[in-house]
C-alpha positions as CSV (number, residue, x, y, z in Angstrom):
1,M,14.9,-51.3,-67.8
2,K,18.6,-51.0,-68.6
3,E,19.2,-51.3,-64.9
4,L,17.0,-54.4,-64.5
5,I,18.8,-56.2,-67.6
6,E,22.2,-55.4,-65.8
7,L,21.1,-56.6,-62.4
8,E,19.7,-59.7,-64.0
9,K,23.2,-60.0,-65.6
10,T,25.5,-59.8,-62.8
11,G,23.4,-60.2,-59.8
12,L,25.1,-57.2,-57.9
13,P,23.8,-53.4,-57.6
14,G,25.9,-51.1,-60.0
15,A,27.8,-48.2,-58.7
16,V,29.7,-45.1,-60.1
17,L,33.0,-44.4,-58.1
18,V,34.0,-40.9,-58.0
19,G,37.3,-39.4,-56.7
20,M,38.6,-35.6,-56.5
21,E,41.9,-34.5,-58.0
22,L,43.2,-31.4,-56.0
23,P,46.1,-29.3,-56.8
24,R,48.5,-31.1,-54.5
25,S,47.5,-34.5,-55.8
26,S,48.5,-36.1,-58.7
27,R,46.2,-37.9,-61.5
28,W,48.0,-41.5,-60.8
29,E,47.4,-41.3,-57.2
30,V,43.9,-40.8,-57.7
31,E,43.6,-43.3,-60.1
32,D,45.0,-45.8,-57.6
33,C,42.8,-44.5,-54.7
34,L,39.6,-45.0,-57.5
35,D,41.0,-48.7,-58.1
36,E,41.4,-49.5,-54.2
37,L,38.0,-47.8,-54.1
38,G,36.7,-50.5,-56.8
39,Q,37.9,-53.4,-54.3
40,L,36.1,-52.0,-51.6
41,A,32.8,-51.5,-53.5
42,L,33.2,-55.5,-55.2
43,T,33.9,-56.4,-51.2
44,A,30.7,-54.8,-50.2
45,G,28.7,-56.4,-53.0
46,Y,28.9,-53.6,-55.8
47,E,29.5,-54.1,-59.5
48,V,31.6,-50.7,-60.6
49,R,29.6,-49.4,-64.1
50,A,31.7,-46.4,-64.2
51,R,34.2,-43.9,-62.5
52,V,34.4,-40.4,-62.9
53,V,37.4,-37.8,-61.5
54,A,36.4,-34.2,-60.6
55,R,39.1,-31.9,-61.0
56,R,38.8,-28.8,-58.7
57,G,40.8,-26.1,-56.6
58,A,38.7,-27.1,-53.4
59,P,35.7,-29.2,-52.8
60,H,32.6,-27.3,-53.2
61,P,31.0,-26.8,-49.7
62,A,27.3,-27.9,-51.0
63,T,27.9,-30.6,-53.4
64,Y,31.8,-31.3,-53.0
65,V,32.4,-31.5,-56.7
66,G,30.5,-28.5,-57.9
67,K,26.9,-28.2,-59.8
68,G,28.1,-28.9,-63.0
69,K,30.2,-32.1,-62.4
70,A,27.3,-33.0,-59.8
71,A,24.8,-33.1,-63.3
72,E,27.4,-35.0,-65.2
73,I,27.8,-37.7,-62.6
74,G,23.9,-37.9,-62.0
75,K,23.6,-38.5,-65.8
76,E,26.5,-40.9,-65.8
77,A,24.4,-43.0,-62.9
78,A,21.6,-43.0,-65.0
79,E,23.1,-44.3,-68.2
80,A,25.1,-46.8,-66.5
81,G,22.0,-48.2,-64.2
82,A,23.7,-47.5,-61.2
83,R,21.6,-46.9,-57.9
84,T,24.7,-46.2,-55.7
85,V,27.4,-43.5,-56.2
86,I,30.5,-44.0,-53.8
87,F,32.9,-41.1,-53.3
88,D,36.6,-41.8,-52.5
89,D,36.7,-39.1,-49.9
90,D,34.4,-38.3,-46.8
91,L,31.3,-36.2,-47.3
92,S,30.0,-33.7,-45.0
93,P,26.3,-34.7,-43.8
94,S,25.0,-31.8,-46.0
95,Q,26.8,-32.5,-48.7
96,A,25.4,-36.5,-48.7
97,R,22.0,-34.9,-48.3
98,N,22.1,-32.6,-50.9
99,L,23.6,-34.9,-53.7
100,Q,21.2,-37.8,-52.8
101,E,18.1,-35.4,-53.0
102,L,19.6,-34.1,-56.4
103,W,20.1,-37.7,-58.0
104,G,17.5,-39.7,-56.1
105,R,20.2,-42.2,-55.8
106,R,21.9,-43.6,-52.5
107,V,25.2,-41.5,-51.9
108,L,28.0,-43.2,-49.9
109,D,31.6,-41.8,-48.9
110,R,34.9,-44.0,-48.3
111,T,34.2,-44.1,-44.4
112,E,30.7,-45.2,-44.6
113,L,31.7,-48.0,-47.3
114,I,34.1,-49.4,-45.1
115,L,31.6,-49.3,-42.2
116,D,29.3,-51.4,-44.3
117,I,32.0,-53.8,-45.0
118,F,33.3,-54.2,-41.4
119,A,29.6,-54.7,-40.2
120,E,29.1,-57.3,-42.8
121,R,32.4,-59.5,-41.8
122,A,32.6,-58.8,-38.0
123,R,32.1,-62.5,-36.7
124,T,33.2,-62.1,-32.7
125,S,31.6,-60.4,-30.4
126,E,34.4,-57.9,-29.6
127,A,34.6,-56.8,-33.3
128,R,30.8,-56.5,-33.5
129,L,31.3,-54.2,-30.6
130,Q,33.9,-52.4,-32.3
131,V,32.0,-51.9,-35.5
132,E,28.8,-50.9,-33.8
133,M,30.6,-48.2,-31.9
134,A,32.2,-46.6,-35.1
135,R,29.0,-46.6,-36.9
136,L,27.3,-44.8,-34.0
137,K,29.9,-41.9,-33.8
138,F,29.7,-41.8,-37.5
139,L,26.1,-41.6,-37.5
140,L,25.7,-39.2,-34.5
141,P,26.2,-35.8,-36.6
142,R,24.4,-37.0,-39.4
143,L,21.5,-37.7,-37.2
144,S,20.2,-34.4,-38.2
145,G,19.0,-34.9,-41.4
146,A,17.1,-37.8,-40.4
147,W,14.1,-35.9,-39.7
148,G,14.7,-32.6,-41.8
149,H,11.3,-33.7,-43.6
150,L,9.2,-32.9,-40.5
151,N,11.4,-29.5,-40.3
152,R,10.6,-28.5,-44.1
153,Q,6.8,-29.1,-43.8
154,K,4.7,-25.6,-43.7
155,G,1.4,-24.9,-43.1
156,G,-1.3,-27.2,-41.5
157,A,1.3,-29.3,-39.6
158,L,1.2,-27.1,-36.4
159,G,4.0,-28.0,-34.2
160,T,5.9,-30.5,-36.7
161,R,9.0,-28.2,-36.4
162,D,9.0,-28.8,-32.2
163,A,8.3,-32.8,-32.8
164,G,11.6,-32.9,-35.6
165,E,13.8,-31.4,-33.0
166,K,12.7,-33.2,-30.3
167,Q,12.9,-36.6,-32.2
168,I,16.5,-35.7,-33.5
169,E,17.9,-35.1,-29.8
170,L,15.9,-38.4,-28.7
171,D,18.3,-40.1,-31.1
172,R,21.2,-38.4,-30.4
173,R,20.8,-38.9,-26.9
174,R,19.9,-42.6,-27.4
175,A,23.0,-43.0,-29.5
176,R,25.3,-41.2,-26.8
177,E,24.0,-43.6,-24.3
178,R,24.7,-46.5,-26.4
179,I,28.2,-45.2,-27.0
180,H,29.1,-45.0,-23.6
181,R,27.7,-48.7,-22.8
182,L,29.8,-50.2,-25.6
183,Q,33.0,-48.2,-24.4
184,D,32.7,-49.7,-20.8
185,E,32.2,-53.2,-22.7
186,L,35.4,-52.4,-24.7
187,K,37.1,-51.4,-21.5
188,G,36.4,-54.9,-20.1
189,V,37.8,-56.3,-23.6
190,R,41.0,-54.3,-22.8
191,E,41.5,-55.4,-19.3
192,Q,41.1,-59.1,-20.2
193,R,43.7,-58.7,-22.9
194,L,46.0,-57.5,-20.3
195,V,45.5,-60.2,-18.2
196,Q,46.0,-62.6,-21.1
197,Q,49.2,-60.4,-21.8
198,N,50.5,-60.6,-17.9
199,R,49.8,-64.3,-18.0
200,R,52.2,-64.6,-21.3
201,Q,54.6,-62.6,-19.8
202,R,54.7,-64.6,-16.7
203,R,55.3,-67.8,-18.9
204,Q,57.8,-66.2,-21.2
205,V,56.2,-66.7,-24.0
206,S,57.0,-64.1,-27.0
207,V,54.4,-62.5,-29.1
208,V,54.9,-61.9,-32.9
209,A,52.3,-59.7,-34.5
210,L,51.7,-59.7,-38.0
211,A,50.9,-56.3,-39.5
212,G,50.3,-54.7,-43.1
213,Y,47.9,-53.2,-45.4
214,T,44.8,-54.9,-46.1
215,N,45.1,-58.1,-48.6
216,T,48.8,-58.4,-48.5
217,G,48.3,-61.9,-47.6
218,K,48.5,-61.7,-43.7
219,S,45.9,-64.6,-43.1
220,T,47.7,-66.6,-45.4
221,L,51.0,-66.4,-44.0
222,L,49.5,-67.1,-40.6
223,N,47.8,-70.3,-41.9
224,A,51.0,-71.0,-43.7
225,L,53.2,-70.7,-40.4
226,T,50.7,-71.9,-37.9
227,R,48.1,-73.8,-40.1
228,A,45.6,-71.6,-37.9
229,G,42.5,-72.3,-40.3
230,V,41.9,-68.5,-40.6
231,F,39.5,-67.7,-43.5
232,V,41.1,-65.9,-46.4
233,E,39.7,-64.6,-49.5
234,D,41.0,-62.2,-52.4
235,K,39.0,-59.2,-50.8
236,L,40.0,-56.2,-48.8
237,F,39.2,-56.8,-45.4
238,A,38.7,-60.2,-45.8
239,T,39.3,-61.0,-42.0
240,L,38.6,-58.2,-39.0
241,D,39.0,-60.9,-36.0
242,P,42.0,-60.9,-34.3
243,T,43.7,-64.5,-34.3
244,T,46.6,-65.6,-31.8
245,R,48.1,-69.2,-32.4
246,A,50.9,-71.0,-31.1
247,V,54.0,-72.3,-33.5
248,E,57.1,-74.0,-32.5
249,L,60.6,-72.1,-33.9
250,P,63.3,-74.1,-35.4
251,S,65.2,-73.9,-31.7
252,G,62.1,-75.6,-30.3
253,R,61.1,-72.4,-28.5
254,N,57.2,-72.0,-28.6
255,I,55.6,-68.4,-29.8
256,L,52.8,-66.9,-30.3
257,F,51.7,-65.4,-33.6
258,S,49.0,-62.8,-33.5
259,D,47.0,-61.2,-36.7
260,T,45.6,-57.7,-36.8
261,V,43.1,-55.7,-38.8
262,G,44.7,-54.7,-42.0
263,F,45.6,-51.1,-42.7
264,I,44.5,-49.3,-45.5
265,R,44.6,-45.4,-46.8
266,K,42.3,-43.0,-45.4
267,L,41.3,-45.5,-42.5
268,P,38.1,-43.7,-40.6
269,P,39.4,-42.3,-37.3
270,H,36.1,-44.0,-35.6
271,L,37.4,-47.2,-36.5
272,I,41.1,-46.8,-35.5
273,E,39.6,-45.7,-32.5
274,A,37.0,-48.5,-31.9
275,F,39.6,-51.4,-33.1
276,R,42.3,-50.0,-31.0
277,A,42.0,-52.6,-28.1
278,T,42.8,-54.9,-30.8
279,L,45.3,-53.2,-32.9
280,E,47.2,-52.6,-29.3
281,E,48.2,-56.2,-29.8
282,A,51.0,-54.7,-32.3
283,S,52.3,-52.3,-29.8
284,R,52.7,-54.9,-27.1
285,A,54.1,-57.5,-29.2
286,D,57.9,-58.7,-28.8
287,L,58.4,-58.5,-32.5
288,L,56.3,-56.8,-35.4
289,I,56.1,-58.9,-38.9
290,E,55.5,-56.1,-41.3
291,V,53.9,-57.7,-44.4
292,L,54.1,-56.1,-47.8
293,D,52.9,-57.3,-51.2
294,A,55.8,-57.7,-53.2
295,S,53.8,-57.7,-56.3
296,H,52.0,-54.1,-55.8
297,K,53.1,-51.0,-57.8
298,M,52.3,-49.0,-55.0
299,I,54.5,-51.2,-52.6
300,R,56.3,-48.2,-50.7
301,E,53.4,-45.8,-50.4
302,R,51.6,-48.8,-48.7
303,K,54.3,-49.1,-46.3
304,A,54.3,-45.5,-45.6
305,V,50.4,-45.9,-44.6
306,V,51.4,-48.9,-42.4
307,D,54.1,-47.4,-40.7
308,G,52.3,-44.2,-40.0
309,I,49.4,-46.2,-38.2
310,L,51.7,-48.1,-36.4
311,A,53.3,-44.7,-34.8
312,D,50.1,-43.8,-34.1
313,L,49.5,-46.6,-32.1
314,G,52.7,-46.2,-29.9
315,A,54.3,-49.4,-32.0
316,G,56.6,-47.4,-34.2
317,E,59.8,-48.1,-32.3
318,K,59.1,-52.0,-32.1
319,P,61.6,-54.5,-33.4
320,R,60.6,-55.0,-36.9
321,L,61.2,-57.4,-39.5
322,T,59.8,-56.8,-43.2
323,V,58.2,-59.7,-45.1
324,L,57.9,-59.2,-49.1
325,N,55.2,-61.7,-49.6
326,K,53.2,-62.6,-52.5
327,T,56.7,-63.4,-54.5
328,D,55.2,-66.0,-56.5
329,L,53.1,-63.2,-58.5
330,V,56.4,-61.4,-59.2
331,R,57.4,-62.4,-62.8
332,D,61.1,-60.4,-62.4
333,P,63.2,-62.0,-60.1
334,F,65.5,-58.9,-60.2
335,L,62.7,-57.2,-58.7
336,V,62.6,-59.1,-55.5
337,E,66.1,-58.6,-55.0
338,E,65.8,-54.7,-55.6
339,L,63.1,-54.8,-53.1
340,K,65.4,-56.6,-50.7
341,R,68.0,-53.9,-51.0
342,Q,65.4,-51.4,-50.6
343,F,63.9,-52.8,-47.7
344,A,67.2,-53.7,-45.9
345,G,66.9,-57.0,-43.9
346,A,63.6,-58.1,-45.6
347,E,62.6,-61.8,-45.8
348,A,60.8,-62.6,-49.6
349,V,58.4,-65.3,-49.4
350,S,55.2,-66.9,-50.6
351,A,52.8,-67.8,-48.4
352,L,50.7,-69.2,-50.9
353,T,53.4,-71.9,-52.2
354,G,55.7,-71.7,-49.0
355,D,58.7,-70.6,-50.5
356,G,60.9,-69.0,-47.5
357,L,58.8,-69.8,-44.9
358,E,61.5,-71.9,-43.2
359,G,64.1,-69.1,-43.8
360,L,61.5,-66.6,-42.1
361,L,60.7,-68.8,-39.1
362,R,65.0,-69.2,-38.7
363,K,65.3,-65.4,-38.6
364,I,62.5,-64.7,-36.5
365,D,64.4,-67.4,-34.0
366,E,67.6,-65.2,-34.4
367,I,66.0,-61.7,-33.7
368,L,63.9,-62.9,-30.4
369,A,66.7,-64.9,-29.1
370,A,69.3,-61.3,-29.4
371,A,66.1,-59.3,-28.2
372,R,65.6,-59.9,-24.7
373,R,68.2,-60.6,-22.0
374,V,67.6,-61.7,-18.2
375,C,69.3,-59.3,-15.9
376,R,69.4,-59.0,-12.1
377,L,69.1,-55.5,-10.7
378,L,69.6,-53.9,-7.5
379,I,67.5,-50.5,-7.3
380,P,67.6,-47.9,-4.3
381,Q,64.2,-47.5,-3.1
382,D,64.1,-43.6,-3.7
383,A,64.7,-44.6,-7.4
384,A,61.8,-47.3,-7.3
385,G,59.7,-45.5,-9.6
386,I,61.4,-47.0,-12.7
387,I,59.8,-50.5,-11.6
388,P,56.5,-49.8,-13.4
389,L,58.6,-48.9,-16.5
390,L,60.5,-52.4,-16.1
391,H,56.7,-53.7,-16.2
392,R,55.9,-52.1,-19.3
393,R,59.0,-52.4,-21.2
394,G,59.9,-55.8,-20.1
395,T,58.8,-59.0,-18.1
396,V,59.6,-58.8,-14.4
397,L,59.9,-62.0,-13.0
398,K,60.6,-61.4,-9.6
399,S,60.7,-58.4,-7.2
400,D,61.7,-58.4,-3.7
401,Y,61.5,-55.2,-1.3
402,R,64.4,-54.8,1.2
403,D,65.3,-52.3,3.8
404,R,67.2,-50.1,1.3
405,D,66.6,-51.4,-2.2
406,V,64.3,-53.6,-4.3
407,Y,65.9,-56.6,-5.8
408,V,64.3,-57.4,-9.6
409,E,65.0,-59.9,-12.0
410,A,63.7,-58.9,-15.4
411,I,63.8,-59.7,-18.8
412,L,64.6,-56.8,-21.2
413,P,64.9,-56.0,-24.4
414,E,68.4,-55.4,-25.7
415,R,68.0,-51.8,-26.6
416,W,66.8,-51.1,-22.8
417,L,70.1,-52.7,-21.2
418,S,72.2,-49.5,-21.0
419,W,69.0,-47.9,-19.5
420,V,69.5,-49.8,-16.0
421,E,73.2,-50.3,-16.5
422,N,73.8,-48.2,-13.0
423,Y,71.4,-51.1,-11.1
424,R,72.9,-54.1,-12.7
425,L,74.3,-57.0,-10.4
426,P,77.5,-59.1,-12.0
427,S,76.2,-62.5,-13.1
428,G,75.8,-64.8,-10.3
429,S,75.2,-62.3,-7.3
430,E,72.0,-61.3,-5.8
């Protein structure tokens, strides 16, 4: 009855959050993770009714939290009228199944919750393909529990064990076949992106990619800089689909701004893999804009998460400009100045009010102008193996194979000029 009353009052199903404090973690880290999990739950359409922290030396193999704590959480969920219990860490298939049977309630872990959000918010066909593949890879090892009721039957159900095993194998085979088809389709998406990138390179259009923790205001910043009209909401993962828009810099130079999926702690590996085609936009960009929420107390820890994911994507050494967004929410102006000192060269802006945006565009203009230079090279044919590297690290405008040499005109980042110094021609010669 209490559950029905609460459901009528809020319109949202109730959930209990569970975090784990291990010897290597601190209580404030666990609480911050639960705060974030609460935002994820809200984004997925749940109302958080209670939160529980379990303290253990290591996760319990059968129930993750241990028998006594599991009983306590079950009682908490019953009293709060919550039909769902959400764990901040990943559960094994057996742990999730044991707890669900124990409580008679739905059990989710962080990965499954994020996958639910992505499935709900994916709009383009590409994003839907990526999310479907991630969900299938997550579910594949869990399919063994789907037909466990057949395996547990005894007596007059002759042959039901074989039937259950056959159904499991059938489901697994179908899932693997679908994953292979999705991988082929996403390979086509990646090839299409490469064609678009090569077209931009031939037109010598620079690309600036926005990257950052989810809900730092990347989409709001993109809208403010380009009037892109991207959907904005104060929830985690409000937008999943990549958006690319043109903008004219103060110098009159046209560039492209490209948004990326927001990052988060404990981002499921299946999602990183599935969204690699989208996230690789960051690794191919001429400049990365790393957007930080200047008002968030965990700004340094969140930056570390973003830096780690960018490094995994091969974008760790890309030219980068740090942007301190949401300065309108920072009450102490000295804090903004302190952050600018800590993050050397950072630009402070408010995408919501427009404060600092003109200065940001000027800074981007300066960085791009200084970052790339046209050079003319004469490369001996026995050293022609470096030409594919020129394509990867810059833009090859022209190549002419001669008797013993290859003449190349290319736009290269400043940091790579010394790498081809031995092959450079004097200005005006060919």
